[in-house]
NUTOR-723802 format. One record per residue: residue number from 1; x, y, z of N, C-alpha, C in turn. Coordinates in steps of 0.05 Angstrom, whole numbers, plus 5000, padded with zeros to 4 digits. Each point is the difference from the previous one (the first is absolute). Layout:
BEGIN
+--------+------+------+------+------+------+------+------+------+------+
: drenmi :   nX :   nY :   nZ :  caX :  caY :  caZ :   cX :   cY :   cZ :
+--------+------+------+------+------+------+------+------+------+------+
:    NUM :    X :    Y :    Z :    X :    Y :    Z :    X :    Y :    Z :
...
+--------+------+------+------+------+------+------+------+------+------+
***
This chain:
BEGIN
+--------+------+------+------+------+------+------+------+------+------+
: drenmi :   nX :   nY :   nZ :  caX :  caY :  caZ :   cX :   cY :   cZ :
+--------+------+------+------+------+------+------+------+------+------+
:      1 : 6574 : 3199 : 6499 : 5017 : 4988 : 4977 : 5027 : 5015 : 4998 :
:      2 : 5022 : 4987 : 5005 : 5026 : 5013 : 4997 : 5007 : 5006 : 4971 :
:      3 : 5016 : 5022 : 4996 : 5005 : 5006 : 4973 : 5016 : 5025 : 4998 :
:      4 : 5010 : 5007 : 4977 : 5012 : 5027 : 4996 : 4982 : 5015 : 4981 :
:      5 : 4996 : 5026 : 5013 : 4980 : 5016 : 4983 : 5013 : 5026 : 4990 :
:      6 : 4999 : 5005 : 4974 : 5015 : 5023 : 4991 : 4983 : 5027 : 5003 :
:      7 : 5008 : 5018 : 5016 : 4984 : 5021 : 5007 : 5001 : 5023 : 4981 :
:      8 : 5021 : 5002 : 4981 : 5001 : 5019 : 4979 : 5012 : 4985 : 4975 :
:      9 : 4992 : 5011 : 4978 : 5008 : 4991 : 4975 : 5031 : 4998 : 4998 :
:     10 : 5011 : 4977 : 4988 : 5025 : 4998 : 4995 : 5012 : 5020 : 4976 :
:     11 : 5025 : 5003 : 4996 : 5009 : 5018 : 4978 : 4993 : 4987 : 4974 :
:     12 : 4994 : 5019 : 4980 : 4994 : 4993 : 4972 : 5024 : 5011 : 4984 :
:     13 : 5012 : 4979 : 4985 : 5021 : 5010 : 4984 : 4993 : 5002 : 4969 :
:     14 : 5011 : 5022 : 4991 : 4996 : 5003 : 4972 : 5010 : 4977 : 4981 :
:     15 : 4988 : 4991 : 4981 : 5008 : 4979 : 4980 : 5020 : 5011 : 4983 :
:     16 : 5027 : 4994 : 5001 : 5019 : 5009 : 4982 : 4995 : 4995 : 4969 :
:     17 : 4985 : 4981 : 4997 : 4993 : 4990 : 4971 : 4976 : 5017 : 4989 :
:     18 : 4989 : 5014 : 5014 : 4975 : 5016 : 4991 : 5003 : 5029 : 5003 :
:     19 : 4995 : 5013 : 4976 : 5001 : 5031 : 4999 : 4975 : 5011 : 4987 :
:     20 : 4988 : 5019 : 5018 : 4973 : 5011 : 4988 : 5009 : 5022 : 4983 :
:     21 : 4989 : 5002 : 4976 : 5004 : 5023 : 4982 : 4975 : 5020 : 4998 :
:     22 : 4977 : 4989 : 5004 : 4977 : 5015 : 5004 : 4984 : 4988 : 5021 :
:     23 : 4989 : 5014 : 5019 : 4983 : 4991 : 5022 : 4974 : 5018 : 5004 :
:     24 : 4981 : 4992 : 4986 : 4974 : 5016 : 4999 : 5006 : 5028 : 4990 :
:     25 : 5017 : 5001 : 4981 : 5009 : 5027 : 4985 : 4982 : 5009 : 4978 :
:     26 : 5003 : 5024 : 4994 : 4986 : 5012 : 4977 : 5020 : 5002 : 4977 :
:     27 : 4996 : 4990 : 4976 : 5018 : 5002 : 4977 : 4987 : 5014 : 4978 :
:     28 : 5012 : 5023 : 4990 : 4988 : 5015 : 4981 : 5021 : 5007 : 4977 :
:     29 : 5025 : 4989 : 5003 : 5022 : 5008 : 4983 : 5020 : 4976 : 5000 :
:     30 : 5018 : 5002 : 4977 : 5019 : 4980 : 4998 : 5022 : 5003 : 5025 :
:     31 : 5015 : 4977 : 5003 : 5020 : 4999 : 5023 : 5014 : 4975 : 4998 :
:     32 : 5021 : 4999 : 5019 : 5016 : 4978 : 5001 : 5015 : 4998 : 5027 :
:     33 : 5008 : 4978 : 5009 : 5017 : 4998 : 5022 : 5020 : 4976 : 4995 :
:     34 : 5024 : 5002 : 5009 : 5022 : 4979 : 4999 : 5004 : 4990 : 5031 :
:     35 : 4997 : 4971 : 4998 : 5007 : 4987 : 5026 : 5022 : 4980 : 4998 :
:     36 : 5018 : 5001 : 5020 : 5025 : 4982 : 4997 : 4999 : 4981 : 5025 :
:     37 : 5020 : 4981 : 4998 : 5003 : 4982 : 5021 : 4985 : 4973 : 5000 :
:     38 : 4989 : 4995 : 4977 : 4985 : 4976 : 4996 : 5017 : 4974 : 4995 :
:     39 : 5028 : 5004 : 4992 : 5014 : 4979 : 4994 : 4993 : 4982 : 4977 :
:     40 : 5008 : 4977 : 4998 : 4993 : 4980 : 4981 : 4976 : 4986 : 5006 :
:     41 : 4976 : 5009 : 4993 : 4975 : 4990 : 5009 : 4977 : 5001 : 4981 :
:     42 : 4976 : 4993 : 5005 : 4978 : 5006 : 4985 : 4985 : 5022 : 5014 :
:     43 : 4990 : 5021 : 4984 : 4985 : 5020 : 5009 : 4974 : 5004 : 4987 :
:     44 : 4979 : 5007 : 5016 : 4974 : 5002 : 4990 : 4987 : 5028 : 5010 :
:     45 : 4986 : 5012 : 4980 : 4985 : 5025 : 5005 : 4972 : 4995 : 5004 :
:     46 : 4988 : 5005 : 5023 : 4971 : 4997 : 5003 : 4988 : 5028 : 4997 :
:     47 : 4978 : 5000 : 4984 : 4987 : 5026 : 4991 : 4972 : 4994 : 5012 :
:     48 : 4986 : 5019 : 5011 : 4975 : 5000 : 5011 : 4986 : 5027 : 4997 :
:     49 : 4983 : 5005 : 4982 : 4987 : 5023 : 4996 : 4969 : 4997 : 5011 :
:     50 : 4995 : 5012 : 5024 : 4975 : 4996 : 5013 : 4977 : 5016 : 4995 :
:     51 : 5004 : 5024 : 4984 : 4980 : 5018 : 4994 : 4997 : 5005 : 4971 :
:     52 : 4977 : 5007 : 4989 : 4997 : 5007 : 4970 : 5015 : 5027 : 4995 :
:     53 : 5017 : 4999 : 4982 : 5013 : 5026 : 4993 : 4981 : 5022 : 4990 :
:     54 : 5008 : 5023 : 5000 : 4986 : 5021 : 4988 : 5014 : 5012 : 4977 :
:     55 : 4987 : 5018 : 4983 : 5013 : 5013 : 4976 : 4990 : 4988 : 4976 :
:     56 : 5011 : 5012 : 4979 : 4992 : 4991 : 4972 : 5017 : 4974 : 4992 :
:     57 : 4987 : 4978 : 4997 : 5014 : 4973 : 4992 : 5026 : 4998 : 5014 :
:     58 : 5000 : 5000 : 5026 : 5024 : 4997 : 5015 : 5012 : 4971 : 4997 :
:     59 : 5028 : 4998 : 5000 : 5013 : 4975 : 4998 : 5024 : 5002 : 5021 :
:     60 : 5009 : 4978 : 5007 : 5024 : 4999 : 5018 : 5013 : 4972 : 4992 :
:     61 : 5027 : 5003 : 4996 : 5016 : 4974 : 4996 : 5027 : 5003 : 5014 :
:     62 : 5006 : 4976 : 5013 : 5026 : 4998 : 5013 : 5018 : 4986 : 4984 :
:     63 : 5027 : 5006 : 5003 : 5020 : 4988 : 4985 : 5025 : 4992 : 5021 :
:     64 : 5010 : 4975 : 5001 : 5023 : 4992 : 5019 : 5022 : 4992 : 4983 :
:     65 : 5022 : 5011 : 5004 : 5027 : 4996 : 4987 : 5022 : 4994 : 5020 :
:     66 : 5018 : 4982 : 4990 : 5025 : 4999 : 5015 : 5021 : 5017 : 4989 :
:     67 : 5011 : 5018 : 5014 : 5019 : 5022 : 4991 : 5026 : 4995 : 5013 :
:     68 : 5020 : 5016 : 4987 : 5028 : 4997 : 5009 : 5002 : 5014 : 5028 :
:     69 : 5012 : 4984 : 5021 : 5002 : 5012 : 5026 : 5015 : 5023 : 5002 :
:     70 : 5016 : 5007 : 4980 : 5020 : 5023 : 5000 : 4983 : 5026 : 4994 :
:     71 : 4990 : 5001 : 4974 : 4986 : 5023 : 4993 : 4971 : 4999 : 5004 :
:     72 : 4988 : 4978 : 5006 : 4971 : 4998 : 5008 : 4983 : 5008 : 4980 :
:     73 : 5010 : 4999 : 4973 : 4983 : 5009 : 4978 : 5003 : 4977 : 4978 :
:     74 : 5022 : 4993 : 4993 : 5005 : 4982 : 4978 : 4987 : 4972 : 5003 :
:     75 : 4981 : 4992 : 4984 : 4988 : 4975 : 5003 : 5019 : 4977 : 4993 :
:     76 : 5004 : 4982 : 5020 : 5020 : 4980 : 4997 : 4984 : 4970 : 4999 :
:     77 : 4976 : 4998 : 5007 : 4988 : 4974 : 5001 : 4972 : 5002 : 4988 :
:     78 : 4981 : 4986 : 5013 : 4973 : 4995 : 4990 : 4984 : 5024 : 5006 :
:     79 : 4983 : 5006 : 4982 : 4979 : 5022 : 5000 : 4972 : 4988 : 5000 :
:     80 : 4983 : 5004 : 5018 : 4973 : 4989 : 4999 : 4982 : 5026 : 5007 :
:     81 : 4974 : 4997 : 4987 : 4980 : 5021 : 5006 : 4973 : 4989 : 5006 :
:     82 : 4985 : 5014 : 5019 : 4973 : 4990 : 5004 : 4983 : 5005 : 4976 :
:     83 : 4977 : 4991 : 5002 : 4979 : 5007 : 4980 : 4991 : 5028 : 5003 :
:     84 : 4988 : 5013 : 4982 : 4991 : 5027 : 5004 : 4976 : 5000 : 5017 :
:     85 : 5000 : 5017 : 5020 : 4979 : 5000 : 5024 : 4980 : 5025 : 4993 :
:     86 : 4976 : 4996 : 4998 : 4983 : 5021 : 4995 : 4974 : 5000 : 5021 :
:     87 : 5003 : 4982 : 5021 : 4981 : 4998 : 5021 : 5012 : 4986 : 5023 :
:     88 : 4981 : 4990 : 5015 : 5009 : 4984 : 5025 : 5014 : 4976 : 4989 :
:     89 : 5024 : 4995 : 5012 : 5015 : 4977 : 4991 : 5019 : 4992 : 5021 :
:     90 : 5006 : 4974 : 4996 : 5024 : 4985 : 5018 : 5012 : 4983 : 4982 :
:     91 : 5028 : 5005 : 4997 : 5018 : 4980 : 4984 : 5027 : 5000 : 5012 :
:     92 : 5016 : 4984 : 4987 : 5029 : 4997 : 5011 : 5018 : 4995 : 4975 :
:     93 : 5023 : 5010 : 5001 : 5022 : 4995 : 4977 : 5024 : 4992 : 5015 :
:     94 : 5015 : 4984 : 4987 : 5024 : 4987 : 5011 : 5023 : 5001 : 4982 :
:     95 : 5027 : 5002 : 5012 : 5024 : 4997 : 4988 : 5009 : 4973 : 5016 :
:     96 : 5001 : 4979 : 4985 : 5005 : 4972 : 5013 : 5027 : 4999 : 5011 :
:     97 : 5019 : 5012 : 4985 : 5027 : 4999 : 5008 : 5016 : 5027 : 4996 :
:     98 : 5004 : 5014 : 5022 : 5015 : 5025 : 5000 : 5027 : 4995 : 5007 :
:     99 : 5020 : 5012 : 4984 : 5028 : 4994 : 5007 : 5011 : 5021 : 5017 :
:    100 : 4996 : 5026 : 4997 : 5014 : 5020 : 5015 : 4987 : 5011 : 5025 :
:    101 : 4972 : 4994 : 5001 : 4984 : 5009 : 5021 : 4991 : 5029 : 5001 :
:    102 : 5004 : 5015 : 4977 : 4990 : 5028 : 4999 : 4979 : 5000 : 4980 :
:    103 : 4975 : 5007 : 5011 : 4975 : 5001 : 4987 : 4989 : 5027 : 4994 :
:    104 : 4991 : 5008 : 4978 : 4989 : 5024 : 4993 : 4969 : 4994 : 4994 :
:    105 : 4983 : 5014 : 5016 : 4972 : 4999 : 4998 : 4989 : 5027 : 4989 :
:    106 : 4986 : 5000 : 4976 : 4990 : 5024 : 4990 : 4972 : 4998 : 4995 :
:    107 : 4987 : 5020 : 4999 : 4968 : 5000 : 4992 : 4994 : 5021 : 4984 :
:    108 : 4982 : 4998 : 4977 : 4991 : 5018 : 4982 : 4972 : 5006 : 5001 :
:    109 : 4991 : 5024 : 5000 : 4973 : 5006 : 5003 : 4990 : 5016 : 4974 :
:    110 : 4978 : 4993 : 4988 : 4991 : 5013 : 4976 : 4970 : 5007 : 5006 :
:    111 : 4991 : 5019 : 4983 : 4972 : 5009 : 5002 : 4997 : 5029 : 5011 :
:    112 : 4985 : 5017 : 4989 : 4997 : 5029 : 5010 : 4987 : 4999 : 5029 :
:    113 : 5016 : 5011 : 5020 : 4989 : 5003 : 5027 : 5001 : 4972 : 5014 :
:    114 : 5016 : 4979 : 4989 : 4998 : 4972 : 5011 : 5010 : 5001 : 5030 :
:    115 : 4984 : 4987 : 5018 : 5007 : 5000 : 5027 : 4992 : 4972 : 5013 :
:    116 : 5021 : 4988 : 5009 : 4995 : 4973 : 5011 : 5005 : 5003 : 5031 :
:    117 : 4981 : 4991 : 5015 : 5000 : 5003 : 5030 : 5003 : 4972 : 5012 :
:    118 : 5008 : 5000 : 5025 : 5000 : 4976 : 5016 : 5017 : 4978 : 4985 :
:    119 : 5023 : 5006 : 4992 : 5018 : 4983 : 4984 : 5022 : 4988 : 5018 :
:    120 : 5001 : 4972 : 5000 : 5023 : 4988 : 5015 : 5016 : 4986 : 4980 :
:    121 : 5027 : 5003 : 5003 : 5020 : 4983 : 4984 : 5021 : 4995 : 5019 :
:    122 : 5009 : 4973 : 5000 : 5018 : 4990 : 5018 : 5020 : 4980 : 4986 :
:    123 : 5027 : 5005 : 5001 : 5019 : 4983 : 4991 : 5009 : 4979 : 5021 :
:    124 : 4999 : 4974 : 4993 : 5009 : 4977 : 5019 : 5022 : 4984 : 4986 :
:    125 : 5020 : 4996 : 5016 : 5022 : 4983 : 4993 : 4997 : 4972 : 5010 :
:    126 : 5004 : 4980 : 4986 : 4998 : 4973 : 5008 : 5026 : 4987 : 5006 :
:    127 : 5009 : 5003 : 5025 : 5026 : 4993 : 5008 : 5005 : 4970 : 4993 :
:    128 : 5024 : 4995 : 4990 : 5009 : 4972 : 4995 : 4988 : 4988 : 4975 :
:    129 : 4988 : 5017 : 4983 : 4990 : 4991 : 4977 : 5022 : 4991 : 4978 :
:    130 : 5000 : 4979 : 4989 : 5021 : 4991 : 4980 : 4986 : 4992 : 4974 :
:    131 : 5012 : 5009 : 4979 : 4990 : 4993 : 4973 : 5021 : 4996 : 4983 :
:    132 : 4997 : 4980 : 4982 : 5019 : 4995 : 4981 : 4995 : 5018 : 4975 :
:    133 : 5023 : 5014 : 4989 : 4995 : 5019 : 4979 : 5019 : 4991 : 4975 :
:    134 : 4993 : 5008 : 4978 : 5015 : 4995 : 4975 : 5021 : 5021 : 4998 :
:    135 : 5015 : 5001 : 4977 : 5023 : 5018 : 4997 : 4990 : 5028 : 4996 :
:    136 : 4974 : 5006 : 4994 : 4991 : 5027 : 4996 : 4984 : 5011 : 5027 :
:    137 : 4999 : 4983 : 5017 : 4990 : 5007 : 5027 : 4970 : 4992 : 5002 :
:    138 : 4990 : 4988 : 4983 : 4972 : 4989 : 5001 : 4996 : 4976 : 5015 :
:    139 : 4980 : 4998 : 5014 : 4995 : 4978 : 5020 : 4995 : 4974 : 4983 :
:    140 : 5010 : 4978 : 5008 : 4995 : 4974 : 4989 : 4971 : 4990 : 5012 :
:    141 : 4982 : 4996 : 4982 : 4974 : 4987 : 5008 : 4988 : 4986 : 4978 :
:    142 : 4976 : 4994 : 5003 : 4984 : 4986 : 4979 : 4998 : 5016 : 4975 :
:    143 : 4999 : 5026 : 5001 : 4998 : 5015 : 4976 : 5029 : 5005 : 4989 :
:    144 : 5020 : 4999 : 5014 : 5026 : 5005 : 4992 : 5019 : 4975 : 5011 :
:    145 : 4997 : 4977 : 4987 : 5012 : 4976 : 5009 : 5033 : 5001 : 4997 :
:    146 : 5012 : 4984 : 5017 : 5030 : 5001 : 4997 : 5007 : 4985 : 4974 :
:    147 : 5019 : 5011 : 4987 : 5008 : 4988 : 4974 : 5029 : 4991 : 5003 :
:    148 : 5006 : 4975 : 4999 : 5027 : 4990 : 5002 : 5010 : 4996 : 4972 :
:    149 : 5024 : 5012 : 4992 : 5013 : 4997 : 4975 : 5024 : 4984 : 5000 :
:    150 : 5000 : 4979 : 4988 : 5027 : 4985 : 4998 : 5013 : 5003 : 4973 :
:    151 : 5025 : 5011 : 5002 : 5012 : 5006 : 4976 : 5004 : 4977 : 4981 :
:    152 : 4993 : 5003 : 4975 : 5002 : 4981 : 4979 : 5031 : 4994 : 4993 :
:    153 : 5005 : 4975 : 4994 : 5028 : 4995 : 4991 : 5000 : 4994 : 4968 :
:    154 : 5018 : 5008 : 4986 : 5001 : 4995 : 4970 : 5023 : 4982 : 4991 :
:    155 : 5017 : 4991 : 5020 : 5021 : 4985 : 4988 : 5006 : 4976 : 5021 :
:    156 : 5005 : 4977 : 4989 : 5007 : 4975 : 5015 : 5022 : 4987 : 4987 :
:    157 : 5023 : 4995 : 5015 : 5023 : 4987 : 4989 : 5004 : 4974 : 5014 :
:    158 : 4999 : 4977 : 4984 : 5006 : 4974 : 5013 : 5029 : 4992 : 4994 :
:    159 : 5013 : 4991 : 5023 : 5025 : 4989 : 5000 : 5003 : 4975 : 5015 :
:    160 : 5023 : 4987 : 4999 : 5004 : 4975 : 5014 : 5032 : 5003 : 5011 :
:    161 : 5003 : 4989 : 5026 : 5025 : 5000 : 5011 : 5008 : 4970 : 5006 :
:    162 : 5020 : 4988 : 4990 : 5007 : 4972 : 5008 : 5009 : 4998 : 5029 :
:    163 : 4990 : 4981 : 5011 : 5006 : 4995 : 5031 : 5030 : 4996 : 5004 :
:    164 : 5010 : 5011 : 5023 : 5028 : 4999 : 5007 : 5001 : 4999 : 5030 :
:    165 : 5025 : 4986 : 5012 : 5004 : 5002 : 5026 : 5017 : 5022 : 5009 :
:    166 : 5006 : 5019 : 4980 : 5011 : 5025 : 5006 : 4985 : 5023 : 4991 :
:    167 : 5005 : 5022 : 5012 : 4983 : 5023 : 4994 : 4994 : 5008 : 4969 :
:    168 : 4974 : 5003 : 4995 : 4992 : 5009 : 4973 : 4982 : 5022 : 5004 :
:    169 : 5000 : 5018 : 4977 : 4981 : 5024 : 5001 : 4976 : 4993 : 4985 :
:    170 : 4975 : 5002 : 5014 : 4974 : 4994 : 4988 : 4992 : 5027 : 4983 :
:    171 : 5002 : 5025 : 5014 : 4991 : 5022 : 4987 : 5022 : 5024 : 5006 :
:    172 : 5003 : 5015 : 4981 : 5017 : 5026 : 5004 : 4978 : 5017 : 5010 :
:    173 : 5011 : 5024 : 5014 : 4984 : 5019 : 5011 : 4984 : 5014 : 4975 :
:    174 : 4975 : 5007 : 5006 : 4982 : 5011 : 4982 : 4980 : 5020 : 5010 :
:    175 : 5004 : 5025 : 4997 : 4983 : 5019 : 5014 : 4972 : 5001 : 4986 :
:    176 : 4996 : 4986 : 4978 : 4974 : 5001 : 4988 : 4984 : 4974 : 5008 :
:    177 : 5011 : 4984 : 5016 : 4987 : 4974 : 5007 : 4975 : 5002 : 5015 :
:    178 : 4978 : 4987 : 4990 : 4974 : 5002 : 5013 : 4993 : 4973 : 5011 :
:    179 : 5013 : 4978 : 4993 : 4994 : 4975 : 5009 : 5018 : 4977 : 4994 :
:    180 : 5003 : 4981 : 5012 : 5017 : 4975 : 4994 : 4986 : 4974 : 5006 :
:    181 : 4999 : 4982 : 4982 : 4991 : 4974 : 5006 : 5024 : 4980 : 4997 :
:    182 : 5004 : 4983 : 5021 : 5022 : 4980 : 5001 : 4989 : 4971 : 5002 :
:    183 : 5010 : 4984 : 4983 : 4994 : 4971 : 5003 : 5024 : 4984 : 5001 :
:    184 : 5004 : 4983 : 5022 : 5023 : 4985 : 5005 : 4998 : 4971 : 4987 :
:    185 : 5009 : 5000 : 4974 : 4999 : 4978 : 4985 : 5020 : 4980 : 5004 :
:    186 : 5002 : 4991 : 5025 : 5023 : 4983 : 5011 : 4989 : 4981 : 5023 :
:    187 : 5015 : 4979 : 5004 : 4994 : 4982 : 5022 : 5013 : 5007 : 5026 :
:    188 : 5014 : 5022 : 5000 : 5016 : 5010 : 5025 : 4988 : 5028 : 5007 :
:    189 : 5008 : 5007 : 5025 : 4992 : 5027 : 5010 : 5014 : 5023 : 4988 :
:    190 : 4985 : 5019 : 4991 : 5011 : 5024 : 4990 : 4999 : 5023 : 5019 :
:    191 : 5024 : 5012 : 5007 : 5003 : 5022 : 5021 : 5002 : 5024 : 4984 :
:    192 : 4983 : 5021 : 5009 : 4999 : 5027 : 4985 : 5008 : 5021 : 5020 :
:    193 : 5015 : 5019 : 4990 : 5008 : 5023 : 5017 : 4991 : 5027 : 4988 :
:    194 : 4988 : 5017 : 5014 : 4995 : 5026 : 4990 : 5027 : 5016 : 5004 :
:    195 : 5018 : 5000 : 4979 : 5027 : 5012 : 5007 : 5018 : 4982 : 4985 :
:    196 : 5026 : 5007 : 5003 : 5021 : 4984 : 4988 : 5013 : 4978 : 5018 :
:    197 : 5008 : 4980 : 4986 : 5014 : 4978 : 5012 : 4982 : 4986 : 5019 :
:    198 : 4986 : 4978 : 4989 : 4985 : 4983 : 5017 : 5016 : 4974 : 5009 :
:    199 : 4993 : 4992 : 5021 : 5012 : 4972 : 5010 : 4978 : 4986 : 5015 :
:    200 : 5008 : 4975 : 5007 : 4982 : 4984 : 5015 : 4993 : 5012 : 5028 :
:    201 : 5018 : 5017 : 5009 : 4995 : 5011 : 5028 : 4992 : 5029 : 4998 :
:    202 : 5003 : 5011 : 4975 : 4994 : 5030 : 4998 : 4982 : 5003 : 4975 :
:    203 : 4974 : 5001 : 5007 : 4980 : 5002 : 4977 : 4973 : 5012 : 5013 :
:    204 : 4982 : 5008 : 4982 : 4976 : 5012 : 5008 : 4976 : 4981 : 5004 :
:    205 : 5001 : 4979 : 4981 : 4979 : 4980 : 5001 : 5009 : 4976 : 4987 :
:    206 : 4986 : 4976 : 5004 : 5005 : 4974 : 4987 : 4977 : 4991 : 4984 :
:    207 : 5002 : 4990 : 4976 : 4979 : 4988 : 4985 : 5006 : 4972 : 4995 :
:    208 : 4981 : 4983 : 5010 : 5004 : 4970 : 4999 : 4998 : 4991 : 4971 :
:    209 : 5007 : 4975 : 4995 : 5000 : 4988 : 4973 : 4972 : 5003 : 4989 :
:    210 : 4999 : 5013 : 4976 : 4974 : 5003 : 4984 : 4984 : 5022 : 5011 :
:    211 : 5013 : 5014 : 5019 : 4985 : 5026 : 5011 : 4997 : 5023 : 4984 :
:    212 : 4983 : 5017 : 5009 : 4992 : 5027 : 4983 : 5001 : 5023 : 5020 :
:    213 : 5009 : 5023 : 4991 : 5001 : 5023 : 5020 : 4996 : 5026 : 4981 :
:    214 : 4983 : 5018 : 5009 : 4995 : 5029 : 4990 : 5010 : 5019 : 5020 :
:    215 : 5018 : 5021 : 4988 : 5008 : 5020 : 5017 : 4973 : 5016 : 5012 :
:    216 : 5002 : 5002 : 5027 : 4975 : 5014 : 5010 : 5006 : 5032 : 4999 :
:    217 : 4980 : 5017 : 5002 : 5004 : 5027 : 5003 : 5011 : 5007 : 5026 :
:    218 : 5015 : 5024 : 5004 : 5011 : 5015 : 4978 : 5021 : 4982 : 4985 :
:    219 : 5000 : 5002 : 4973 : 5015 : 4986 : 4982 : 5031 : 5008 : 5003 :
:    220 : 5016 : 4980 : 5009 : 5028 : 5006 : 5001 : 5012 : 5002 : 4973 :
:    221 : 5016 : 5022 : 4995 : 5010 : 5004 : 4975 : 5031 : 4997 : 4997 :
:    222 : 5013 : 4991 : 5021 : 5030 : 4996 : 4999 : 5007 : 4972 : 4986 :
:    223 : 5025 : 4997 : 5003 : 5012 : 4974 : 4992 : 4990 : 4976 : 5013 :
:    224 : 4995 : 4977 : 4989 : 4990 : 4977 : 5013 : 5020 : 4978 : 4992 :
:    225 : 5013 : 4987 : 5021 : 5019 : 4978 : 4995 : 4988 : 4974 : 5011 :
:    226 : 5011 : 4977 : 4994 : 4988 : 4973 : 5008 : 5021 : 4981 : 5001 :
:    227 : 4994 : 4978 : 5012 : 5017 : 4975 : 5004 : 4982 : 4978 : 5003 :
:    228 : 5008 : 4973 : 4992 : 4985 : 4977 : 5004 : 5017 : 4983 : 5020 :
:    229 : 4982 : 4984 : 5015 : 5016 : 4980 : 5018 : 5013 : 4977 : 4985 :
:    230 : 4988 : 4992 : 4977 : 5013 : 4982 : 4982 : 4994 : 5010 : 4970 :
:    231 : 5020 : 4995 : 4984 : 4998 : 5015 : 4972 : 4982 : 4978 : 4982 :
:    232 : 4978 : 5007 : 4995 : 4985 : 4987 : 4978 : 4975 : 5018 : 4994 :
:    233 : 4992 : 4998 : 4974 : 4979 : 5017 : 4991 : 5006 : 5032 : 4996 :
:    234 : 4980 : 5015 : 5004 : 5002 : 5028 : 4995 : 4980 : 5016 : 5013 :
:    235 : 5003 : 5025 : 5001 : 4980 : 5020 : 5007 : 4988 : 5012 : 4977 :
:    236 : 4973 : 5002 : 4996 : 4985 : 5013 : 4981 : 4992 : 5027 : 5012 :
:    237 : 5009 : 5022 : 4985 : 4992 : 5025 : 5012 : 4986 : 5019 : 4980 :
:    238 : 4978 : 5011 : 5011 : 4984 : 5021 : 4982 : 5002 : 5026 : 5013 :
:    239 : 5013 : 5020 : 4989 : 5000 : 5027 : 5011 : 4982 : 5018 : 4987 :
:    240 : 4983 : 5014 : 5014 : 4978 : 5016 : 4988 : 5008 : 5031 : 5004 :
:    241 : 4998 : 5014 : 4980 : 5008 : 5030 : 5000 : 4983 : 5015 : 4985 :
+--------+------+------+------+------+------+------+------+------+------+
***
């Protein structure tokens, strides 16, 4: 049978998204390590204690923090901690959205003569992870739903402009404008321009006889001029601010 046979193993490349912190290590005192280069991603710390610890009421707890890439000390993002470990245990803790990519992993040991053996802890980055966060940096999820706030308006001024075949001003500029409702109370076409001096050939939009229009967001706050194809009726305007 023809074929290609690999006589020796191919190269094995280190995973750039995985960093071993403890690998079958012995832990008997507090410590920490700072790891960089994870970028904007999700990071997870896998903890695996394979042997029963010795000592008087021994405990071990890991904490993961996003810190300033400059001083590698100041906490700038999320802090998460494992549960307190007092025996054989496997668990994981995650920072779902890390901004700067510099992660501090620390561990604390308590108990007289506490000694944890055969401990594995590994930090894994999930490349390409994307999460939506709120203004405080907390991830949007079912426990922290996205809240959309639409600013309320407290004032509405209703005016009327008589139709004309020459340029007329519908609204003066108003930096507090939050919305506009327009009704063409006419049997002719109303031409509106976002800006000064509207004409039949220079306008932003046309509203047919009996037509209605609302300013879409982003709300234009400048002067609004208008002109009709034939003079009859009027425009009814409600400006909200």
